[in-house]
Residue, then its C-alpha position, 0 to 999 in steps of 0.5 A: m558203933k553206937k554211943n550210950m547217950g544215957s537215960r533220954l528219949g530215943l524215939y525219932p521222929t514223933p507225930v505232932v498234933l494240936v490237942g483241943v479243949y475248952d477251958s473253964s470259961g468255955k474258951p477253946n484252946v489248943l496245945t501242941l504235943a509230940w508225946v502222942g501215939v496209938a494206945c489200942s486198936e479195939p476200942p480205938c484209943i490214942q494216948i497223949s502226955v501233958r505236963k501238969e503246969r500246962w493250961s489245958h491239963d486241968a481242962i482235960e480232966a474236968k471235961a474228961a474229953f479232948s480232941v486230937n487234930v493232925p496238921s499238914s506240913k503247911y501249918v508249921a508256924e501255927v503248930d509251933y505257936a500253939g506250943i510256945a504260947s499259953g492259953r492263959d495269956a492268949d486266944k490261940f485260935q484268934v492269934s493263929g487264924l485257925t478256926a475252932v469247930k465244936g465237936e459233934v459227939l463230945d464237947v471239944p473244939l476241933v481245928k477246921e483247917f487240919p485234915v484229921s480231927m479225932e474226938c476222944k473220951l478220956v478212959h484212963t489217966a496215969r501219973l508218970g512224973s513230969h507228964d500225966l498220960y491220958v488215954g482217950e477212946i476215939v469216938a469220932c474221926w473226922m477226915e477231909e475227903s482229899v486225904a481219905g483213901q480206901g478203907a483205913k488208908v490215908n493219901a499221904k501225899e495229899f495229907s503231907p503230915l508234919i512230924y517232929m524231931p525231939g530237940g526242936e525240929y519240924y519236917g515233912l514226910g519223905e518219899f514212899l518206901g514200901n507197903g506194910f505187911n508186904a515189904g518184909k515178906k522176902f524174909l519169910k520162908k517159902 
């Protein structure tokens, strides 16, 4: 039996990423976000949602660009810190020990230690309420060789991505359960 929980978020789990920007003084900053997802395949686009009061909000709009950096589960403390501290008050890279690397295509900082980093050009903004939704076209996707598989596949075991349960819990990825576009074939008519 299901219980109506009212008007609330019901998408579990969510990815967790660090979004990178340079602030107005040129200092690299990262912002932890779990409101993130694929927006489009062609051209490849990703969406992020940022509260207007966040330090990075204005920087995203000023630069019309941002990076999306996907952490492995061993960086849970660094990811959490980047979400509870403000770039107004702290140099999150210096405090966390993470390394900012300038993007090669856009003027955005990437997180060197994370296995995947994407440089995104802002292509659309939607004002939604508590958050502004930004859609960024991915112009470069940097991936460590250890996690890059054949074609579009990623070696999930090597990657060990970090996931977030809205409400405040981080988890690692579970066991392999099946292949996409294959596991459901048993229901196709023969």
